[in-house]
C-alpha positions in Angstrom: 0.1 0.1 0.4 1.4 3.3 -1.5 0.3 5.0 1.2 1.6 3.7 4.4 4.8 3.5 2.8 4.8 7.4 2.6 3.0 7.6 6.3 6.1 5.2 7.3 8.4 7.8 5.6 9.9 5.1 3.1 9.4 7.5 -0.6 12.1 8.5 -2.9 10.3 12.0 -3.9 13.2 13.7 -5.1 14.3 17.3 -4.5 13.3 17.0 -0.5 16.5 18.8 0.0 19.0 20.8 -2.8 21.0 18.7 -4.1 24.2 21.0 -3.8 23.7 20.9 0.1 22.7 17.1 0.0 26.4 17.0 -2.1 28.5 18.6 0.3 27.5 16.8 3.2 27.8 13.3 1.5 31.3 14.6 0.3 32.4 15.8 4.1 31.4 12.1 5.3 33.1 10.3 3.0 36.4 12.6 3.0 36.2 11.9 7.3 35.3 8.1 6.5 37.8 7.9 4.1 40.9 9.1 6.7 39.2 7.5 9.5 38.7 3.8 7.9 41.6 3.3 5.8 44.3 2.8 8.4 41.5 1.0 10.6 41.2 -1.3 7.9 45.1 -2.0 7.3 45.1 -2.7 11.0 42.3 -4.8 11.1 43.5 -7.1 8.1 47.3 -7.1 10.2 45.0 -8.0 13.7 44.9 -11.9 14.8 41.7 -13.0 12.3 43.5 -13.7 9.1 40.7 -13.2 6.8 42.5 -11.0 4.2 45.1 -12.7 3.7 43.3 -16.4 3.7 41.1 -14.6 0.4 44.0 -13.2 -0.9 46.0 -16.1 -0.5 42.8 -18.2 -2.2 43.0 -15.6 -4.8 46.3 -16.6 -5.4 45.3 -20.0 -5.6 42.3 -19.3 -8.3 44.6 -17.5 -10.3 46.9 -20.0 -11.1 44.4 -22.9 -11.4 41.0 -21.2 -12.3 39.0 -22.5 -9.9 37.1 -20.5 -7.2 37.9 -22.1 -3.5 34.6 -20.3 -1.7 31.1 -20.3 -2.6 30.8 -16.9 -2.3 33.4 -15.6 -5.1 32.6 -11.9 -5.3 35.4 -10.6 -3.4 38.0 -12.9 -5.1 36.4 -12.2 -8.7 36.7 -8.5 -7.9 40.5 -9.0 -6.3 41.3 -10.9 -9.8 39.4 -7.5 -12.1 41.8 -5.5 -10.2 45.0 -7.4 -10.3 44.3 -7.5 -14.2 43.9 -3.6 -14.4 46.9 -2.7 -12.4 49.4 -6.1 -12.8 49.9 -6.0 -8.9 48.9 -9.0 -7.1 49.7 -7.8 -3.6 46.1 -8.8 -2.4 45.8 -7.8 0.8 46.6 -4.1 -0.1 43.9 -4.2 -3.2 41.3 -5.8 -0.4 41.7 -3.2 2.2 41.2 -0.7 -1.0 37.9 -3.0 -1.9 36.5 -2.4 1.5 37.3 0.6 2.0 35.1 1.4 -1.5 31.8 -0.6 0.1 32.0 0.8 3.0 32.0 4.5 1.6 29.4 2.9 -1.0 26.8 2.0 2.3 28.0 5.2 3.9 26.0 6.8 0.5 23.1 4.8 1.0 22.4 5.3 4.5 22.7 8.4 4.2 20.7 8.9 1.7 17.6 6.7 3.4 17.7 8.2 6.7 17.8 11.3 5.0 14.2 10.6 3.9 13.6 9.7 7.3 13.4 13.8 8.3 11.3 16.6 7.5 12.8 18.4 4.3 15.3 21.3 4.8 18.8 21.8 3.8 19.7 20.4 7.6 18.1 16.6 6.3 21.3 15.7 4.6 23.6 16.8 6.9 22.0 15.0 9.4 21.6 11.9 7.3 25.1 11.6 6.7 26.1 12.3 10.0 24.5 9.8 11.9 25.2 7.1 8.5 29.2 7.7 9.4 27.9 7.4 13.5 27.0 3.8 12.5 30.1 2.9 10.6 31.3 4.0 13.9 29.7 1.8 16.5 30.6 -1.1 18.2 29.8 -3.6 20.9 29.7 -2.2 24.6 33.1 -3.5 25.4 34.3 -1.3 28.4 34.6 -4.2 30.8 37.1 -6.3 28.4 39.2 -3.6 27.2 42.1 -4.2 29.8 42.3 -8.1 27.8 42.1 -6.1 24.5 39.4 -8.1 23.7 37.1 -5.6 21.3 35.3 -8.6 19.4 35.2 -12.1 20.7 31.9 -13.0 21.8 30.4 -9.8 21.0 28.4 -9.4 17.8 30.7 -6.5 15.7 28.1 -4.1 14.5 31.3 -3.2 12.4 33.8 -6.3 11.7 36.6 -4.9 9.8 38.3 -7.8 9.7 36.5 -9.4 7.3 36.5 -8.5 3.6 33.4 -10.1 2.2 31.1 -9.1 4.6 32.5 -5.7 4.3 31.5 -6.4 0.3 27.9 -7.9 1.4 26.9 -4.7 3.4 26.0 -2.2 1.0 24.1 -5.3 -1.2 22.0 -6.5 1.5 21.5 -2.6 2.8 20.0 -1.9 -0.3 17.9 -5.3 -0.9 16.8 -4.9 2.7 15.4 -1.4 1.8 13.2 -2.8 -1.1 12.5 -5.9 0.6 10.8 -3.9 3.3 8.7 -1.4 0.4 7.4 -4.7 -0.8 6.4 -5.7 2.8 4.8 -2.7 3.3 3.1 -2.9 -0.4 4.6 -0.9 -2.2 4.5 -2.1 -6.0 7.5 -2.0 -7.9 7.8 -2.1 -11.5 9.3 -5.2 -13.8 12.7 -3.5 -13.6 12.6 -2.7 -9.8 12.2 -6.4 -9.5 14.7 -7.6 -12.2 17.2 -5.0 -9.9 16.1 -6.4 -6.6 17.0 -10.1 -7.6 20.3 -9.0 -9.1 21.0 -7.3 -5.7 20.0 -10.5 -4.2 22.4 -12.7 -6.3 25.0 -10.1 -5.4 24.8 -10.3 -2.0 24.4 -13.9 -2.0 28.1 -14.3 -4.2 29.4 -11.6 -1.7 28.3 -14.1 1.0 25.1 -16.1 2.1 24.9 -14.2 5.7 22.5 -12.1 4.9 20.2 -14.6 2.1 19.9 -17.4 5.1 17.9 -15.4 7.8 16.2 -12.9 5.5 14.3 -15.3 3.9 12.7 -16.9 7.3 12.5 -13.1 8.6 10.3 -12.0 5.1 8.3 -15.3 5.5 7.3 -14.3 8.9 6.6 -10.9 8.1 4.4 -11.5 4.9 2.5 -14.2 7.0 1.9 -11.4 9.7 0.0 -8.9 7.5 -1.8 -11.7 5.6 -3.5 -12.7 9.2 -4.1 -8.6 9.6 -5.6 -8.1 5.9 -2.5 -6.0 4.5 -1.1 -6.3 1.3 2.3 -7.1 0.0 3.9 -6.6 -2.7 3.9 -10.8 -4.0 5.7 -10.6 -7.1 8.8 -8.3 -5.8 9.1 -10.7 -3.0 9.2 -14.3 -4.9 10.9 -12.9 -7.6 13.2 -9.9 -6.1 13.9 -12.6 -2.9 12.6 -16.1 -2.1 13.6 -17.2 -5.5 17.1 -15.9 -6.8 18.1 -16.1 -2.7 16.4 -19.8 -2.4 18.4 -20.9 -6.2 21.2 -18.8 -4.9 21.6 -20.6 -1.6 21.0 -24.3 -3.3 24.0 -23.8 -5.3 26.1 -22.5 -2.4 25.3 -25.7 -0.4 25.9 -28.3 -3.0 29.5 -26.3 -3.3 29.9 -26.5 0.0 28.5 -29.6 1.3 28.3 -31.9 -1.7 31.7 -33.6 -1.4 31.0 -34.8 2.7 33.9 -32.6 3.7 31.4 -30.6 6.1 27.2 -30.5 6.8 24.9 -28.3 8.4 24.2 -29.5 11.8 22.0 -29.2 14.7 24.6 -28.0 17.5 22.5 -25.4 20.0 25.2 -22.9 21.2 28.3 -24.3 20.1 29.1 -21.4 17.5 28.6 -18.9 20.4 30.5 -20.8 23.2 33.2 -21.6 20.6 33.9 -17.9 20.1 33.2 -16.8 24.0 29.6 -15.6 23.6 27.0 -14.9 26.4 23.8 -13.9 27.0 25.2 -10.5 28.6 27.7 -10.2 25.8 25.1 -10.6 23.0 22.6 -7.9 25.2 26.0 -5.7 25.0 26.0 -5.7 21.1 22.6 -4.6 20.5 22.2 -1.6 23.9 20.6 0.9 21.0 18.2 -1.1 19.7 17.0 -2.6 22.8 16.9 1.1 24.5 15.2 2.2 21.2 12.6 -0.4 21.4 12.3 -0.5 25.1 11.1 3.5 25.3 8.9 3.9 22.3 7.4 0.2 22.8 4.2 1.5 21.3 5.3 3.0 18.1 8.1 0.7 17.4 6.0 -2.1 17.0 3.4 -0.2 14.1 6.9 0.5 12.3 7.0 -1.9 9.6 10.8 -1.4 8.8 12.2 -1.9 12.7 9.5 -5.1 13.0 10.9 -6.5 9.6 14.5 -5.5 11.1 14.2 -7.4 14.7 12.7 -10.0 12.7 15.6 -10.7 10.3 17.9 -10.0 13.8 16.2 -12.8 15.4 16.1 -15.0 12.6 20.4 -14.1 12.7 20.4 -15.1 16.1 18.4 -17.9 16.0 20.9 -19.7 13.3 23.9 -18.6 15.4 22.7 -20.2 18.4 21.1 -23.3 17.0 22.9 -24.7 14.2 27.3 -25.1 13.6 29.3 -26.5 10.8 31.4 -29.8 10.7 34.3 -31.1 9.2 36.5 -29.0 8.1 34.4 -26.1 8.7 33.5 -26.3 12.1 36.0 -23.7 14.2 35.1 -21.0 11.3 31.9 -20.2 13.2 30.4 -19.0 9.6 27.3 -18.7 11.1 27.9 -15.7 13.6 28.0 -13.3 10.1 24.0 -14.1 9.7 23.6 -12.5 13.4 26.1 -9.2 12.7 25.2 -8.6 9.3 21.5 -8.3 11.0 22.6 -6.4 13.8 23.9 -3.7 11.6 21.0 -3.6 9.6 18.8 -3.3 13.4 21.1 -0.8 14.1 20.4 1.1 10.7 16.8 0.7 10.9 16.8 1.9 14.9 18.5 4.8 13.4 15.7 5.6 11.0 13.2 5.0 13.5 15.0 8.1 16.0 15.5 10.1 13.7 11.7 10.0 12.3 10.8 10.6 15.9 13.2 13.7 16.3 11.2 15.0 13.1 7.7 14.4 13.8 5.6 17.1 14.1 4.2 16.1 17.5 6.8 16.6 20.4 8.0 13.7 21.7 9.4 12.7 25.5 12.9 14.6 25.7 13.5 11.3 28.3 13.1 8.7 25.6 15.3 10.5 22.9 18.3 10.7 25.2 17.8 7.3 26.2 18.2 6.8 22.7 20.9 8.9 22.3 23.1 7.8 25.7 22.6 4.0 24.7 24.1 5.3 20.9 26.8 7.5 22.2 28.4 4.1 24.6 28.5 2.1 21.0 30.3 5.2 19.9 32.9 5.6 22.4 33.8 1.8 22.2 34.0 2.0 18.6 36.4 4.9 18.5 38.7 2.9 21.1 37.8 -0.2 18.6 39.6 2.4 16.0 41.9 3.4 17.6 43.2 -0.1 18.4 42.2 -2.0 14.8 44.3 -5.2 15.8 42.8 -5.8 18.9 40.3 -9.1 18.6 
């Protein structure tokens, strides 16, 4: 229903702010974040988790053999393309540059969407860009483990800079999630829109399947909930732009990963979380901001379809990480944790959008509630700044 999408602030109306102001805000945010993230990415690549190095070495082997070793080869394919263009095979350096580009793309996508949660005006692009930049800095509230140089292990990272495939996935997942949310709210997409949504879905799965796995049950639950309430969805967009392409992509990736019998998905409640030192307290400390938003705006939050869908996606991602594990040669990888982490970032984005809508609402809002949301986000930001200063600590 288009009216519902407009009421929720989920529109694409052009001209809500003069483009010069928007470009100025975006350019400033991108310049600042590039200067902050570039050294942080290099530091994270040198940290104890050698994800950049592993993918680089795998890319080198692919260059020699002509065969990808991973079921999600998009990042490695980009490294190979850059290597061909530049003549270089310094995979880690090339990889950090790819990761930076995708982080900046995510920044601009976030800024574009968050701006539309605010009333029109010259200040809207600046607030959208600033909020987007803050979301890219946020980290779990990890004060208690600083003395052990632990900023990551046991937590669900909002921004895990050490994993290049996750960094490539996130802007693709965010863009697809925006379109999926519109479809859930019944906003009809054109044929080209459905095709673009499907292309984003496949690209995201090829970057990393961690978004697709929890999204499908979350979308199914949202569809069933709206059907039970007599509310429409854009079924064509959901089927053609999410369920069908993601289902086919996940099936193909499952065959690639598990058909030879060297690994399998197994029922193993809490094994992955325990292996990585997670606890209920650390999971909560990873999500203080969205939990605060949901608590202080409980009634309004339940009526926000975007926020409800984000919570459903995070719940599905956390359930995957809590209940399933991989066996065999993948048993120690903890790959299912990525589903909870990518969905947590999307939940942060949806929560920030919701708070901006409350701040820009024509009716005055409770200042204490807004202060509680601001304080909870400030805790994540303080830990995020500390993490950027110590990118090799994990």
